Backbone as numpy.savetxt, mean C-alpha at the origin, in Angstrom:
# Nx Ny Nz CAx CAy CAz Cx Cy Cz
-2.55 5.84 17.54 -2.63 4.71 16.63 -2.06 3.49 17.32
-2.57 2.34 17.00 -2.03 1.15 17.63 -0.86 0.59 16.84
0.13 0.06 17.57 1.26 -0.58 16.90 0.89 -2.05 16.69
1.71 -2.74 15.91 1.41 -4.13 15.64 2.69 -4.95 15.64
2.57 -6.26 15.80 3.77 -7.10 15.90 4.46 -7.30 14.56
5.66 -7.85 14.64 6.51 -8.04 13.46 5.83 -8.86 12.38
5.03 -9.88 12.75 4.44 -10.72 11.71 3.42 -9.96 10.86
2.83 -8.91 11.40 1.92 -8.09 10.60 2.73 -7.25 9.61
3.91 -6.81 10.02 4.80 -6.09 9.10 5.16 -6.99 7.92
5.53 -8.23 8.23 5.97 -9.17 7.18 4.81 -9.64 6.32
3.67 -9.97 6.93 2.56 -10.57 6.19 1.56 -9.56 5.61
1.59 -8.33 6.10 0.64 -7.33 5.61 1.35 -6.09 5.06
2.14 -5.43 5.88 2.71 -4.14 5.49 3.61 -4.22 4.26
4.49 -5.21 4.22 5.40 -5.33 3.08 4.63 -5.67 1.80
3.77 -6.72 1.81 3.02 -7.00 0.58 2.08 -5.86 0.17
1.48 -5.20 1.16 0.58 -4.08 0.86 1.34 -2.95 0.17
2.49 -2.57 0.72 3.29 -1.50 0.12 3.77 -1.91 -1.28
4.18 -3.18 -1.42 4.62 -3.68 -2.71 3.50 -3.58 -3.75
2.30 -4.01 -3.38 1.18 -3.98 -4.32 0.72 -2.56 -4.62
0.71 -1.71 -3.61 0.29 -0.32 -3.81 1.23 0.39 -4.78
2.51 0.24 -4.57 3.47 0.94 -5.43 3.52 0.30 -6.82
3.43 -1.02 -6.88 3.44 -1.70 -8.19 2.22 -1.31 -9.02
1.05 -1.34 -8.40 -0.17 -0.96 -9.12 -0.16 0.51 -9.49
0.22 1.36 -8.54 0.25 2.80 -8.81 1.13 3.14 -10.00
2.32 2.59 -10.04 3.23 2.88 -11.15 2.78 2.21 -12.44
2.20 1.01 -12.34 1.70 0.33 -13.54 0.61 1.15 -14.21
-0.21 1.83 -13.42 -1.30 2.62 -13.99 -0.82 3.90 -14.66
0.48 4.18 -14.54 1.08 5.31 -15.25 2.19 4.82 -16.18
2.04 3.57 -16.59 2.89 2.94 -17.60 4.37 2.97 -17.24
4.66 2.62 -15.99 6.05 2.50 -15.55 6.29 1.05 -15.17
7.25 0.43 -15.81 7.61 -0.96 -15.51 8.55 -0.96 -14.31
7.98 -1.19 -13.16 8.71 -1.14 -11.91 9.47 -2.46 -11.71
10.81 -2.40 -11.62 11.57 -3.63 -11.37 11.18 -4.24 -10.02
10.95 -5.55 -10.01 10.47 -6.24 -8.81 11.40 -6.05 -7.61
12.69 -6.14 -7.83 13.64 -5.99 -6.72 13.53 -4.58 -6.12
13.42 -3.58 -6.96 13.29 -2.21 -6.45 11.95 -2.02 -5.74
10.89 -2.64 -6.25 9.58 -2.54 -5.60 9.64 -3.17 -4.21
10.29 -4.34 -4.09 10.44 -4.97 -2.78 11.31 -4.14 -1.84
12.35 -3.54 -2.37 13.21 -2.69 -1.55 12.41 -1.53 -0.98
11.65 -0.87 -1.83 10.80 0.24 -1.39 9.78 -0.25 -0.36
9.17 -1.40 -0.62 8.14 -1.94 0.27 8.71 -2.27 1.65
9.89 -2.88 1.68 10.50 -3.26 2.96 10.87 -2.02 3.78
11.52 -1.06 3.15 11.91 0.16 3.87 10.66 0.92 4.33
9.67 1.01 3.45 8.42 1.70 3.79 7.71 1.02 4.95
7.65 -0.31 4.93 6.96 -1.05 6.00 7.67 -0.85 7.34
8.97 -0.83 7.32 9.72 -0.59 8.56 9.47 0.82 9.09
9.47 1.79 8.18 9.17 3.17 8.59 7.75 3.26 9.15
6.80 2.63 8.47 5.41 2.66 8.90 5.25 2.02 10.28
5.98 0.94 10.52 5.93 0.27 11.82 6.29 1.25 12.94
7.38 1.98 12.74 7.81 2.93 13.79 6.89 4.14 13.86
6.36 4.57 12.73 5.43 5.70 12.73 4.15 5.35 13.49
3.70 4.11 13.35 2.48 3.68 14.06 2.67 3.64 15.57
3.91 3.58 16.01 4.18 3.59 17.46 4.03 4.99 18.05
4.03 5.99 17.19 3.93 7.38 17.67 2.47 7.73 17.97
2.24 8.62 18.93 0.87 9.01 19.27 0.34 10.07 18.29
0.01 9.64 17.09 -0.48 10.55 16.06 -1.99 10.43 15.90
-2.61 11.49 15.41 -4.04 11.47 15.14 -4.34 10.45 14.05
-5.58 9.97 14.04 -6.04 9.01 13.05 -5.84 9.57 11.63
-5.25 8.78 10.77 -5.06 9.19 9.38 -3.69 9.78 9.09
-3.02 10.27 10.10 -1.71 10.88 9.89 -0.71 9.83 9.41
-0.84 8.60 9.91 0.09 7.55 9.48 -0.05 7.27 7.98
-1.25 7.40 7.44 -1.46 7.18 6.00 -0.78 8.28 5.19
-0.92 9.50 5.63 -0.27 10.63 4.95 1.24 10.46 5.01
1.73 10.06 6.17 3.16 9.84 6.33 3.64 8.70 5.43
2.84 7.65 5.32 3.19 6.51 4.44 3.29 6.96 2.98
2.40 7.85 2.56 2.45 8.39 1.20 3.75 9.17 0.99
4.11 9.98 1.96 5.35 10.76 1.86 6.56 9.83 1.79
6.58 8.81 2.64 7.70 7.86 2.67 7.78 7.11 1.34
6.66 6.56 0.86 6.65 5.83 -0.41 7.10 6.71 -1.57
6.63 7.94 -1.58 7.01 8.87 -2.66 8.50 9.18 -2.60
9.00 9.48 -1.42 10.42 9.79 -1.28 11.29 8.59 -1.68
10.89 7.41 -1.26 11.65 6.21 -1.63 11.61 5.96 -3.13
10.46 6.19 -3.75 10.36 6.02 -5.20 11.29 6.97 -5.93
11.31 8.22 -5.50 12.18 9.22 -6.13 13.65 8.83 -5.95
14.00 8.42 -4.74 15.40 8.09 -4.45 15.86 6.78 -5.11
15.03 5.75 -5.04 15.43 4.43 -5.53 15.20 4.27 -7.03
14.07 4.79 -7.51 13.75 4.62 -8.93 14.31 5.74 -9.80
14.75 6.81 -9.15 15.26 7.99 -9.87 14.19 8.59 -10.79
12.97 8.64 -10.27 11.85 9.22 -11.02 11.59 10.64 -10.52
10.75 11.37 -11.25 10.46 12.74 -10.83 9.46 12.73 -9.67
9.48 13.78 -8.88 8.67 13.87 -7.67 7.18 13.86 -7.97
6.73 14.68 -8.90 5.29 14.78 -9.18 4.73 13.46 -9.70
5.43 12.84 -10.65 4.96 11.56 -11.19 4.91 10.48 -10.12
5.93 10.44 -9.27 5.97 9.46 -8.19 4.84 9.69 -7.19
4.61 10.95 -6.85 3.53 11.28 -5.92 2.17 10.86 -6.48
1.93 11.14 -7.75 0.66 10.77 -8.38 0.50 9.25 -8.41
1.56 8.53 -8.76 1.49 7.06 -8.80 1.23 6.48 -7.42
1.93 6.97 -6.42 1.73 6.48 -5.05 0.32 6.81 -4.57
-0.12 8.05 -4.78 -1.48 8.42 -4.36 -2.54 7.58 -5.05
-2.34 7.27 -6.32 -3.30 6.44 -7.04 -3.36 5.05 -6.41
-2.20 4.47 -6.13 -2.18 3.15 -5.49 -2.83 3.18 -4.12
-2.56 4.21 -3.33 -3.14 4.32 -1.99 -4.65 4.53 -2.07
-5.11 5.37 -2.99 -6.55 5.60 -3.13 -7.26 4.30 -3.52
-6.68 3.54 -4.43 -7.28 2.26 -4.82 -7.34 1.32 -3.62
-6.26 1.27 -2.84 -6.26 0.44 -1.63 -7.35 0.88 -0.66
-7.47 2.19 -0.44 -8.48 2.70 0.50 -9.90 2.41 0.01
-10.13 2.49 -1.29 -11.45 2.15 -1.83 -11.73 0.66 -1.60
-10.75 -0.18 -1.89 -10.92 -1.62 -1.67 -11.20 -1.90 -0.20
-10.44 -1.27 0.69 -10.66 -1.46 2.13 -12.06 -1.02 2.55
-12.49 0.12 2.05 -13.81 0.61 2.46 -14.95 -0.24 1.89
-14.70 -0.88 0.75 -15.72 -1.77 0.19 -15.75 -3.13 0.89
-14.59 -3.62 1.29 -14.51 -4.95 1.89 -14.70 -4.96 3.40
-14.39 -3.85 4.07 -14.43 -3.82 5.54 -15.79 -4.19 6.13
-16.89 -3.61 5.64 -18.18 -3.97 6.25 -18.47 -5.47 6.15
-18.15 -6.06 5.02 -18.37 -7.50 4.86 -17.46 -8.31 5.77
-16.21 -7.91 5.88 -15.26 -8.61 6.75 -15.73 -8.55 8.20
-16.10 -7.36 8.64 -16.54 -7.22 10.03 -17.84 -7.99 10.29
-18.73 -8.03 9.30 -19.98 -8.78 9.47 -19.73 -10.28 9.52
-18.89 -10.77 8.62 -18.61 -12.21 8.57 -17.85 -12.68 9.81
-16.90 -11.89 10.26 -16.08 -12.29 11.41 -16.66 -11.83 12.74
-17.73 -11.04 12.68 -18.36 -10.49 13.88 -17.33 -9.76 14.75
-16.55 -8.89 14.09 -15.51 -8.12 14.78 -15.67 -6.64 14.48
-14.86 -5.85 15.16 -14.85 -4.40 14.95 -13.40 -3.96 14.73
-13.21 -2.69 14.47 -11.87 -2.13 14.32 -11.08 -2.28 15.62
-11.74 -2.15 16.74 -11.09 -2.32 18.04 -10.56 -3.75 18.18
-11.34 -4.72 17.70 -10.89 -6.11 17.76 -9.62 -6.32 16.95
-9.48 -5.59 15.85 -8.28 -5.71 15.02 -7.05 -5.21 15.79
-7.24 -4.20 16.61 -6.13 -3.70 17.42 -5.75 -4.71 18.51
-6.74 -5.41 19.03 -6.50 -6.37 20.11 -6.04 -7.74 19.59
-6.38 -8.06 18.34 -6.01 -9.35 17.76 -5.33 -9.09 16.41
-4.02 -8.93 16.40 -3.30 -8.57 15.17 -3.48 -9.55 14.02
-3.79 -10.82 14.31 -4.00 -11.78 13.22 -5.19 -11.40 12.36
-6.14 -10.66 12.91 -7.27 -10.19 12.10 -6.80 -9.29 10.96
-5.73 -8.52 11.21 -5.15 -7.68 10.16 -4.66 -8.53 8.99
-4.06 -9.66 9.32 -3.55 -10.56 8.29 -4.71 -11.14 7.49
-5.74 -11.62 8.17 -6.89 -12.21 7.47 -7.65 -11.17 6.67
-7.73 -9.97 7.17 -8.41 -8.90 6.44 -7.63 -8.50 5.19
-6.30 -8.64 5.24 -5.50 -8.28 4.08 -5.65 -9.27 2.92
-5.93 -10.51 3.21 -5.99 -11.54 2.16 -6.93 -11.15 1.02
-8.20 -10.82 1.27 -9.06 -10.43 0.14 -8.61 -9.12 -0.51
-8.08 -8.19 0.28 -7.57 -6.94 -0.29 -6.41 -7.22 -1.23
-5.51 -8.06 -0.79 -4.35 -8.42 -1.60 -4.76 -9.09 -2.90
-5.74 -9.96 -2.81 -6.23 -10.64 -4.02 -6.80 -9.62 -5.01
-7.59 -8.70 -4.53 -8.17 -7.68 -5.41 -7.06 -6.80 -6.01
-6.07 -6.42 -5.20 -4.96 -5.61 -5.71 -4.17 -6.38 -6.78
-3.91 -7.66 -6.54 -3.18 -8.48 -7.52 -3.98 -8.59 -8.81
-5.27 -8.85 -8.71 -6.11 -8.96 -9.91 -6.15 -7.65 -10.69
-6.22 -6.54 -9.97 -6.24 -5.23 -10.62 -4.91 -4.98 -11.33
-3.81 -5.31 -10.65 -2.48 -5.16 -11.26 -2.36 -6.03 -12.51
-2.78 -7.29 -12.41 -2.70 -8.21 -13.55 -3.54 -7.70 -14.72
-4.72 -7.19 -14.41 -5.58 -6.63 -15.47 -4.87 -5.49 -16.18
-4.29 -4.59 -15.40 -3.61 -3.42 -16.00 -2.43 -3.86 -16.85
-1.65 -4.81 -16.37 -0.47 -5.25 -17.10 -0.83 -6.09 -18.33
-1.74 -7.05 -18.17 -2.09 -7.95 -19.28 -2.80 -7.19 -20.39
-3.70 -6.31 -20.02 -4.46 -5.54 -21.02 -3.70 -4.31 -21.50
-2.57 -4.01 -20.88 -1.82 -2.82 -21.26 -2.55 -1.54 -20.89
-3.38 -1.61 -19.85 -4.17 -0.45 -19.44 -3.33 0.48 -18.57
-3.41 1.75 -18.84 -2.82 2.75 -17.96 -3.66 4.02 -18.05
-3.59 4.82 -17.00 -4.38 6.05 -16.90 -3.76 7.14 -17.75
-2.46 7.27 -17.64 -1.75 8.33 -18.33 -0.30 7.92 -18.47
0.31 8.22 -19.58 1.71 7.89 -19.79 2.55 9.07 -19.29
3.23 8.86 -18.18 4.02 9.90 -17.53 5.43 9.92 -18.10
6.00 11.12 -18.24 7.41 11.25 -18.57 8.17 11.10 -17.24
8.82 9.95 -17.04 9.41 9.63 -15.76 10.78 10.22 -15.53
11.33 10.92 -16.52 12.63 11.54 -16.33 12.53 12.67 -15.32
13.62 12.88 -14.63 13.63 13.98 -13.66 13.66 15.24 -14.41
């Protein structure tokens, strides 16, 4: 896996983790405190940065990110393991669907490939902008409309 510079951690990894965990928990009717969500996102992004430096097979970093986000949620939010895992997985799956829907258009418009993203880290930042917008809109929809998938008992 390719590693990336600090500005990608700050401009992509932290907001992405924040939105994934916020949306995931919102969809299970958990009001995630903003400060705790940012704490989880920052620690997760730092862990992900170092994990990406390791010579792992494609996709392993995503699985590791799910484990890290889930563990941080359990430790910081004091929630149960299964509920946290489901919330994190839901947020990650939504992110992956958004990425898979937007990637072909992004690559066509910018005339780039995945390899170009590894060689030009700023492409990661630009590619995140539409993803972030969709994640924010989805989160706002869930919160404003009071929509959730299932009401989880968050006690341990």
